[in-house]
C-alpha positions as CSV (number, residue, x, y, z in Angstrom):
1,M,0.0,-0.1,0.1
2,I,1.6,3.4,-1.0
3,N,0.7,6.3,1.2
4,V,0.1,9.7,-0.4
5,V,-0.1,13.1,1.4
6,I,-1.9,15.8,-0.4
7,V,-1.6,19.6,0.4
8,E,-4.1,21.6,-1.8
9,D,-6.0,24.6,-0.5
10,E,-8.9,24.3,-2.7
11,N,-11.4,22.0,-0.9
12,L,-13.1,20.2,-4.1
13,V,-9.6,20.0,-5.8
14,R,-8.2,18.3,-2.6
15,L,-11.1,15.8,-2.3
16,G,-11.4,15.1,-6.1
17,I,-7.6,14.2,-6.0
18,K,-8.0,12.1,-2.9
19,A,-11.0,10.2,-4.4
20,C,-9.2,9.6,-7.8
21,I,-6.0,8.4,-5.8
22,E,-8.0,6.0,-3.5
23,A,-9.8,4.6,-6.4
24,D,-6.8,2.5,-7.0
25,D,-6.4,-0.1,-4.5
26,N,-2.6,0.2,-4.4
27,F,-3.0,3.7,-2.9
28,V,-4.1,5.2,0.2
29,V,-4.4,8.9,1.1
30,S,-2.8,9.1,4.7
31,G,-3.2,12.8,5.1
32,A,-5.0,15.7,3.3
33,F,-4.3,19.2,4.2
34,A,-5.3,22.7,3.3
35,T,-2.3,24.5,4.4
36,A,1.5,23.8,4.5
37,E,1.5,24.4,8.2
38,E,-1.3,21.7,8.8
39,A,0.8,19.2,6.7
40,E,4.2,20.1,8.6
41,E,2.5,19.6,11.9
42,Q,1.3,16.0,11.0
43,I,3.9,15.0,8.6
44,E,6.1,12.9,11.1
45,K,3.0,11.2,12.8
46,I,1.7,9.7,9.7
47,P,3.1,7.3,6.8
48,V,4.3,9.3,3.9
49,D,5.4,7.8,0.4
50,I,4.5,10.4,-1.9
51,L,3.8,14.1,-1.1
52,L,1.6,15.9,-3.7
53,T,1.5,19.5,-3.0
54,D,0.4,22.8,-4.7
55,I,2.8,25.6,-5.1
56,R,0.4,28.4,-4.1
57,L,-0.8,27.9,-0.5
58,P,-2.5,30.5,1.9
59,K,0.8,31.3,3.9
60,K,3.8,29.1,3.5
61,S,4.1,27.9,-0.1
62,G,4.6,24.2,-1.3
63,L,8.0,24.9,-2.3
64,E,8.9,26.1,1.2
65,L,7.1,23.1,2.6
66,M,9.3,20.8,0.4
67,R,12.4,22.4,1.5
68,D,11.6,22.4,5.2
69,I,10.6,18.7,5.5
70,R,13.0,17.0,2.8
71,E,15.3,15.9,5.6
72,K,12.4,14.7,7.8
73,I,11.1,12.4,5.1
74,P,14.2,11.8,3.0
75,R,12.9,8.6,1.2
76,A,9.4,10.1,0.2
77,L,8.9,11.6,-3.3
78,F,7.6,15.0,-4.0
79,I,5.2,15.8,-6.8
80,V,4.2,19.4,-7.5
81,L,0.8,20.5,-8.8
82,S,0.8,24.1,-10.1
83,C,-1.1,26.6,-12.2
84,Y,2.1,28.1,-13.2
85,E,4.1,27.3,-16.5
86,D,7.1,29.5,-15.3
87,F,10.4,27.6,-15.7
88,S,11.6,29.2,-12.5
89,Y,9.0,27.6,-10.5
90,A,9.8,24.3,-12.0
91,Q,13.6,24.9,-11.5
92,K,12.8,25.5,-7.9
93,A,10.6,22.6,-7.4
94,I,13.3,20.2,-8.7
95,E,15.8,21.9,-6.5
96,Y,13.9,21.1,-3.6
97,G,13.5,17.4,-4.5
98,A,10.4,17.2,-6.9
99,V,10.5,14.2,-9.2
100,R,7.3,15.5,-11.3
101,Y,6.0,19.1,-12.0
102,L,2.3,18.9,-13.2
103,L,0.3,21.7,-14.5
104,K,-3.2,21.7,-13.2
105,H,-5.0,22.7,-16.3
106,D,-3.2,19.7,-18.4
107,L,-3.9,17.1,-15.5
108,D,-6.3,14.5,-15.8
109,E,-6.9,13.6,-12.3
110,T,-8.1,10.1,-13.0
111,K,-4.5,9.3,-14.3
112,L,-2.8,10.5,-11.1
113,P,-2.5,6.7,-9.9
114,L,-0.8,5.7,-13.2
115,I,1.5,8.9,-13.1
116,I,2.4,8.1,-9.4
117,S,2.9,4.3,-10.3
118,E,5.4,5.2,-13.1
119,L,7.3,7.6,-10.8
120,I,7.7,5.0,-8.2
121,A,8.7,2.1,-10.5
122,G,12.1,0.8,-9.3
123,R,12.3,3.0,-6.3
124,E,12.4,1.8,-2.8
125,I,9.3,2.5,-0.9
126,S,9.3,2.9,2.8
127,S,8.7,-0.4,4.6
128,V,6.4,1.3,7.1
129,S,4.0,1.6,4.3
130,Q,3.2,-2.2,4.3
131,K,2.3,-2.3,8.0
132,I,-0.7,0.1,7.6
133,E,-4.0,-1.8,7.7
134,D,-6.7,-0.9,5.0
135,P,-8.4,2.2,6.3
136,N,-11.5,1.4,4.1
137,D,-12.1,-2.0,5.6
138,L,-15.2,-1.4,8.0
139,D,-14.9,-4.7,9.8
140,I,-11.4,-4.2,10.7
141,Y,-12.2,-0.7,12.1
142,I,-15.2,-1.9,14.1
143,N,-13.1,-4.6,15.6
144,K,-10.6,-2.0,16.6
145,T,-13.1,0.4,17.8
146,L,-14.8,-2.5,20.1
147,S,-11.5,-3.1,21.7
148,D,-11.4,0.5,23.1
149,N,-13.1,1.5,26.2
150,V,-14.4,4.7,24.3
151,P,-18.2,4.7,23.5
152,H,-18.6,4.9,19.6
153,R,-21.8,5.3,17.5
154,I,-22.8,5.1,13.9
155,L,-23.9,8.0,12.0
156,L,-25.9,8.0,8.8
157,F,-25.9,10.9,6.6
158,R,-28.5,12.4,4.2
159,F,-28.0,15.5,2.2
160,I,-31.0,17.7,1.2
161,K,-31.0,20.6,-1.2
162,F,-33.6,23.4,-2.1
163,S,-34.6,23.0,-5.9
164,D,-34.3,26.2,-7.7
165,T,-37.0,25.1,-10.2
166,D,-39.9,24.2,-7.9
167,Q,-38.8,25.6,-4.6
168,R,-38.8,22.0,-3.1
169,A,-36.7,20.0,-0.8
170,L,-34.9,17.3,-2.6
171,E,-32.2,14.6,-1.9
172,A,-29.0,16.1,-3.0
173,N,-27.5,14.3,-6.1
174,L,-24.0,14.1,-4.6
175,D,-21.1,12.1,-5.7
176,M,-21.0,9.8,-2.6
177,E,-17.1,9.2,-2.6
178,L,-16.6,12.9,-2.8
179,A,-19.0,13.4,0.0
180,R,-17.3,10.8,2.0
181,C,-14.0,12.6,1.7
182,M,-15.5,15.8,2.8
183,I,-16.8,14.1,5.8
184,Q,-13.7,12.5,6.6
185,E,-11.8,15.9,6.5
186,Q,-14.1,17.1,9.2
187,L,-13.8,13.9,11.3
188,D,-10.0,14.0,11.2
189,I,-10.1,17.8,12.4
190,Y,-12.4,16.7,15.3
191,K,-10.5,13.4,15.8
192,L,-13.8,11.5,15.8
193,G,-13.5,8.5,13.7
194,K,-13.8,7.1,10.2
195,A,-16.2,7.5,7.1
196,F,-17.5,4.5,5.0
197,L,-19.8,3.9,2.1
198,Y,-21.9,1.2,3.6
199,M,-23.0,-1.4,0.9
200,S,-21.7,1.2,-1.6
201,E,-24.7,3.5,-1.3
202,E,-25.2,5.0,2.1
203,L,-22.4,7.3,3.8
204,I,-22.0,6.2,7.3
205,A,-19.4,7.1,9.9
206,V,-18.0,5.2,12.9
207,V,-17.2,8.0,15.5
208,K,-16.2,8.1,19.2
209,E,-18.3,10.3,21.5
210,E,-16.6,11.2,24.9
211,K,-18.8,14.4,25.0
212,P,-22.2,14.6,23.1
213,Q,-21.5,18.2,22.0
214,E,-18.6,16.9,19.8
215,I,-21.0,15.3,17.4
216,D,-23.2,18.7,17.1
217,D,-20.0,20.7,16.7
218,F,-18.8,18.4,14.0
219,L,-22.1,18.5,12.3
220,G,-22.0,22.3,12.2
221,N,-18.8,22.3,10.2
222,V,-20.1,19.7,7.9
223,R,-23.1,21.7,7.2
224,T,-21.0,24.7,6.5
225,Q,-18.9,22.7,4.0
226,I,-22.0,21.0,2.2
227,K,-23.8,24.3,1.9
228,M,-20.7,26.0,0.5
229,Y,-20.0,23.6,-2.3
230,T,-23.2,22.1,-2.9
231,N,-26.1,24.3,-1.7
232,S,-27.3,21.4,0.4
233,D,-27.9,20.9,4.0
234,C,-26.9,17.9,6.0
235,F,-29.0,15.6,8.4
236,I,-27.6,12.7,10.5
237,G,-29.2,9.8,12.0
238,V,-27.3,8.9,15.3
239,S,-27.4,5.1,16.6
240,D,-27.1,4.0,20.0
241,Y,-23.7,3.0,21.3
242,I,-22.0,0.2,19.5
243,K,-21.9,-2.8,21.9
244,T,-21.8,-5.7,19.5
245,K,-20.1,-6.4,16.1
246,D,-23.5,-6.3,14.4
247,V,-22.9,-3.1,12.5
248,K,-26.2,-3.7,10.5
249,E,-28.3,-3.2,13.7
250,M,-26.8,0.1,14.5
251,V,-27.0,1.3,10.8
252,F,-30.7,0.1,10.9
253,K,-31.3,2.3,14.1
254,A,-29.5,5.3,12.7
255,R,-31.6,4.9,9.4
256,S,-34.8,4.7,11.4
257,R,-34.0,7.9,13.2
258,L,-33.1,9.7,10.2
259,Q,-36.6,9.5,9.1
260,S,-37.4,12.3,11.6
261,A,-35.3,14.7,9.1
262,F,-38.7,14.9,7.4
263,Y,-40.1,17.1,10.1
264,Y,-37.1,19.6,10.5
265,E,-36.3,22.6,8.2
266,T,-32.7,22.6,9.0
267,G,-29.9,19.9,9.2
268,R,-29.2,18.5,12.5
269,A,-28.1,15.2,14.4
270,I,-31.3,13.1,15.6
271,Y,-30.8,10.7,18.3
272,D,-34.4,9.9,19.3
273,D,-36.3,7.1,17.6
274,I,-39.3,8.0,15.5
275,M,-42.6,8.0,17.6
276,A,-44.7,4.9,17.1
277,Q,-48.1,6.7,17.4
278,D,-50.6,6.4,14.6
279,C,-50.7,8.7,12.0
280,P,-53.6,11.5,12.3
281,Q,-56.2,11.3,9.7
282,L,-57.1,13.8,7.0
283,K,-60.6,13.4,5.7
284,F,-62.1,14.8,2.4
285,N,-65.4,16.5,3.6
286,K,-68.1,16.3,0.7
287,E,-70.5,18.5,2.4
288,D,-70.8,21.8,0.5
289,A,-67.6,20.8,-1.4
290,W,-65.8,23.5,-3.4
291,S,-67.6,26.4,-1.8
292,G,-65.5,29.2,-0.3
293,K,-66.2,28.1,3.1
294,W,-65.3,24.4,2.4
295,F,-62.2,25.7,0.8
296,D,-61.0,27.7,3.8
297,D,-62.0,24.9,6.3
298,T,-60.2,22.4,4.1
299,I,-56.9,24.5,4.1
300,K,-57.2,24.7,7.9
301,D,-57.7,20.9,8.2
302,I,-54.5,20.3,6.3
303,K,-52.5,22.5,8.3
304,R,-53.8,21.1,11.4
305,F,-53.0,17.6,10.1
306,T,-49.4,18.6,9.3
307,A,-49.0,20.3,12.6
308,L,-50.0,17.5,14.4
309,C,-47.6,15.3,12.2
310,R,-44.7,17.6,13.3
311,K,-45.5,17.1,17.0
312,I,-45.9,13.5,17.1
313,K,-43.9,12.5,14.1
314,P,-45.4,9.4,12.7
315,K,-43.6,7.4,10.0
316,P,-43.3,9.5,6.8
317,D,-44.8,6.6,4.8
318,E,-47.8,6.6,7.0
319,V,-48.1,10.3,6.3
320,F,-47.9,9.9,2.7
321,E,-50.6,7.1,2.7
322,V,-53.1,9.3,4.6
323,S,-52.2,12.3,2.4
324,M,-52.8,10.3,-0.7
325,R,-55.9,8.8,0.4
326,F,-57.4,12.4,0.9
327,I,-56.3,13.6,-2.5
328,Q,-57.6,10.6,-4.2
329,E,-60.9,10.8,-2.6
330,M,-61.2,14.4,-3.6
331,I,-60.3,13.6,-7.3
332,F,-62.8,10.8,-7.4
333,Y,-65.7,13.1,-6.1
334,G,-64.7,15.6,-8.8
335,E,-64.6,12.9,-11.6
336,N,-68.0,11.4,-10.6
337,Y,-70.1,14.4,-9.8
338,Y,-68.5,17.2,-12.0
339,G,-67.2,15.2,-14.9
340,L,-63.7,16.2,-14.5
341,K,-60.9,14.3,-16.2
342,R,-57.7,13.7,-14.3
343,E,-55.5,13.6,-17.3
344,E,-56.7,17.1,-18.2
345,I,-56.3,18.5,-14.6
346,F,-53.0,17.3,-13.7
347,I,-50.0,17.6,-15.9
348,D,-46.8,15.7,-15.3
349,S,-45.2,17.9,-12.9
350,I,-48.0,18.0,-10.4
351,N,-49.6,14.5,-11.2
352,P,-50.6,13.2,-7.5
353,T,-48.9,9.7,-7.7
354,Y,-47.4,7.5,-5.0
355,A,-44.1,7.9,-6.8
356,K,-44.5,12.0,-6.7
357,I,-45.6,12.0,-3.1
358,H,-42.6,9.9,-2.0
359,Q,-40.1,12.5,-3.5
360,F,-41.0,14.9,-0.7
361,Y,-38.3,15.2,2.1
362,S,-40.0,17.8,4.3
363,I,-43.5,17.9,5.8
364,N,-43.6,21.8,4.8
365,D,-43.2,20.8,1.3
366,L,-45.8,18.0,1.4
367,E,-48.2,20.6,3.1
368,I,-47.8,22.9,0.3
369,W,-48.3,20.2,-2.3
370,I,-51.5,19.2,-0.6
371,I,-52.9,22.7,-0.5
372,N,-51.9,22.9,-4.1
373,M,-53.9,19.9,-5.0
374,V,-56.9,21.4,-3.4
375,E,-56.5,24.7,-5.1
376,V,-56.2,22.9,-8.7
377,M,-59.4,20.9,-8.0
378,V,-61.3,24.0,-6.9
379,K,-60.2,26.0,-9.9
380,H,-61.4,23.0,-12.2
381,V,-64.6,22.4,-10.4
382,R,-65.7,26.0,-10.2
383,R,-64.9,26.5,-13.8
384,R,-67.6,23.7,-14.4
385,L,-69.8,25.4,-12.2
386,D,-69.5,29.0,-13.4
387,I,-72.1,30.7,-15.5
388,H,-70.2,30.3,-18.8
389,Y,-70.1,26.7,-18.5
390,K,-73.9,26.6,-17.5
391,I,-74.9,28.4,-20.6
392,K,-72.8,26.5,-22.9
393,R,-74.0,23.0,-21.4
394,F,-77.7,24.4,-21.6
395,L,-77.4,25.2,-25.4
396,D,-75.5,22.0,-26.1
397,E,-78.3,20.0,-24.6
398,H,-81.4,22.2,-25.9
399,Y,-80.4,23.4,-29.2
400,M,-83.2,21.8,-31.0
401,D,-85.8,23.6,-28.8
402,E,-87.4,26.9,-29.3
403,L,-84.7,29.3,-27.6
404,A,-85.7,32.7,-27.6
405,Q,-82.7,34.7,-26.2
406,T,-85.0,36.5,-23.6
407,E,-86.1,32.9,-22.4
408,V,-82.6,31.7,-22.0
409,A,-81.5,35.1,-20.4
410,A,-84.5,34.4,-17.8
411,Q,-83.3,31.0,-17.3
412,F,-80.1,32.3,-15.9
413,K,-81.8,35.0,-14.1
414,M,-80.4,37.8,-16.3
415,G,-81.9,40.7,-18.0
416,A,-82.3,40.6,-21.9
417,T,-79.8,43.3,-22.5
418,Y,-77.3,42.3,-20.0
419,F,-77.5,38.8,-21.3
420,S,-76.9,39.8,-24.9
421,S,-73.7,41.9,-23.6
422,Y,-72.3,39.1,-21.4
423,F,-72.8,36.5,-24.2
424,K,-70.8,38.5,-26.8
425,H,-68.0,39.3,-24.4
426,V,-67.7,35.7,-23.2
427,F,-68.2,33.7,-26.2
428,G,-66.9,36.1,-28.8
429,I,-70.0,36.2,-30.8
430,N,-73.8,37.1,-30.5
431,Y,-76.2,34.7,-29.0
432,I,-78.2,33.9,-32.4
433,S,-74.8,33.3,-34.3
434,Y,-73.6,30.9,-31.7
435,L,-76.9,28.9,-31.6
436,N,-77.0,28.7,-35.5
437,R,-73.3,27.5,-35.4
438,I,-74.4,24.6,-32.9
439,R,-77.4,23.8,-35.0
440,I,-75.5,23.6,-38.3
441,D,-72.9,21.6,-36.9
442,K,-75.4,19.1,-35.7
443,A,-77.2,19.1,-39.0
444,K,-73.9,18.1,-40.8
445,I,-73.7,15.2,-38.6
446,L,-77.3,14.1,-39.6
447,L,-76.7,14.8,-43.3
448,A,-73.6,12.8,-43.3
449,T,-74.9,9.8,-41.4
450,T,-78.7,9.3,-42.3
451,N,-80.9,9.6,-45.4
452,D,-83.3,11.8,-43.7
453,S,-84.7,14.8,-46.0
454,A,-83.2,18.2,-45.5
455,E,-86.5,19.6,-44.3
456,K,-86.6,16.8,-41.5
457,V,-82.9,17.4,-40.7
458,G,-83.5,21.1,-40.2
459,T,-86.5,20.4,-37.9
460,M,-84.4,17.9,-35.8
461,V,-81.9,20.7,-35.1
462,G,-84.4,23.1,-34.1
463,I,-84.9,25.1,-37.6
464,T,-88.4,24.5,-38.6
465,N,-88.2,26.9,-41.9
466,V,-86.7,24.7,-44.6
467,N,-86.0,27.8,-46.7
468,Y,-84.3,29.5,-43.7
469,F,-82.3,26.3,-43.2
470,F,-81.1,26.1,-46.7
471,R,-80.0,29.9,-46.8
472,L,-78.2,29.4,-43.4
473,F,-76.5,26.3,-44.2
474,K,-75.0,27.8,-47.4
475,K,-73.9,30.9,-45.6
476,L,-72.1,29.0,-42.8
477,E,-70.7,26.2,-45.0
478,G,-70.3,27.8,-48.4
479,C,-72.2,25.0,-50.1
480,T,-75.8,23.9,-50.5
481,V,-77.2,21.1,-48.5
482,D,-77.1,18.8,-51.6
483,E,-73.7,19.8,-52.5
484,Y,-72.5,18.9,-49.2
485,R,-74.0,15.4,-49.1
486,R,-72.6,14.7,-52.5
487,K,-69.2,16.0,-51.6
488,Y,-69.2,14.0,-48.2
489,N,-70.4,10.8,-50.2
490,E,-67.5,11.4,-52.7
491,D,-64.9,11.8,-49.9
492,I,-66.2,8.5,-48.5
493,I,-65.9,6.6,-51.6
494,L,-62.4,7.9,-52.4
């Protein structure tokens, strides 16, 4: 195992280099530091085969670091990373013992293990390197931990970010190996323990806890780093103290506690088990549904429901189930009693599916979403109930009757003059033209699908004067009734 020490002040660059190097099983990063001073303080306490350093560091430069420690670790190899192509820098680096001078803008970090392997080929590597146990072996670390008398816990991490598109909390799409490196840096600072990728997908840490405040202080730094680089927040599920070698049991405990993150707005360490109380109920009230009072009462019910959930903290899956039952009952009622069509109401981005609801990582976001579902339904139901829809539906159903404008106006409790003005404004044409258009459209269907006479067809659609029917048909369609029938039949034959 070849031990590499990295000195690089840019956090993401440092962590990226670390992840690339440790992707090769032949290498381990025994130290990663942001400053030359930090590296110099620890350099004699850790195994070092390769020192990989930037030139430009906050105070002391990488060149000065190489100059001052080359006698302390004479058998180590120095590699310099730099943004500068100036020959004088490369010359000075070689003078201080650098075996390679790499330019950052030309460097493919994934090839670093190969570059290092080529550099150390044929060179003698310190034997101390071979005595180091694999730091990424969780079982080895747990066994060592249990041999100490210091209490340890399992931490399980979840990263949540705030979406810029729909203002919703989402699970952050982080590179988990990069996140592990960031966590490990903070663990090293607090000398707490080791971070691992558990089952290749969950980020856990095994940490000692001599003082409970230590984990909270550590989390504060982690949250700062995560927010700075990923605009995310961090929650930690904290297990009980490890008493046996059964890591799965403690990971399960931490994972169970992490569910409570659903009820908090900001990142934190969660030590308490989620409460086993039954989830509160949220019922769809059909009485006076869709009225203003119903809407106000329903919004209050939703907020009472989520407030009680925050208080007693039932399992999020149960909250999702109750919420979906409420929404589906509401939609079913709208479909069955108001003729709504789900596919026309809910576009993909708001479609209330079980997959959709399980994407919420915050009770606040769930509350907003449920209220939004109610608002969408109310909007569409009221559209069905408004006067415009009622008039349209009435004419569609009674076009064949005698429909004097004054009688229709009275049907909707309007004066004749106001009805005429309202109709023209809402429908874009006057009442007679709209009614004639409906009648002629219905007549076209009858002419095309029956052998009934034009006189009979006219009567069936509410136009009893056959001459007026002929004139109106030609005016609106641009051809006579007979021409329409002949053309339609020719089109069918073709």
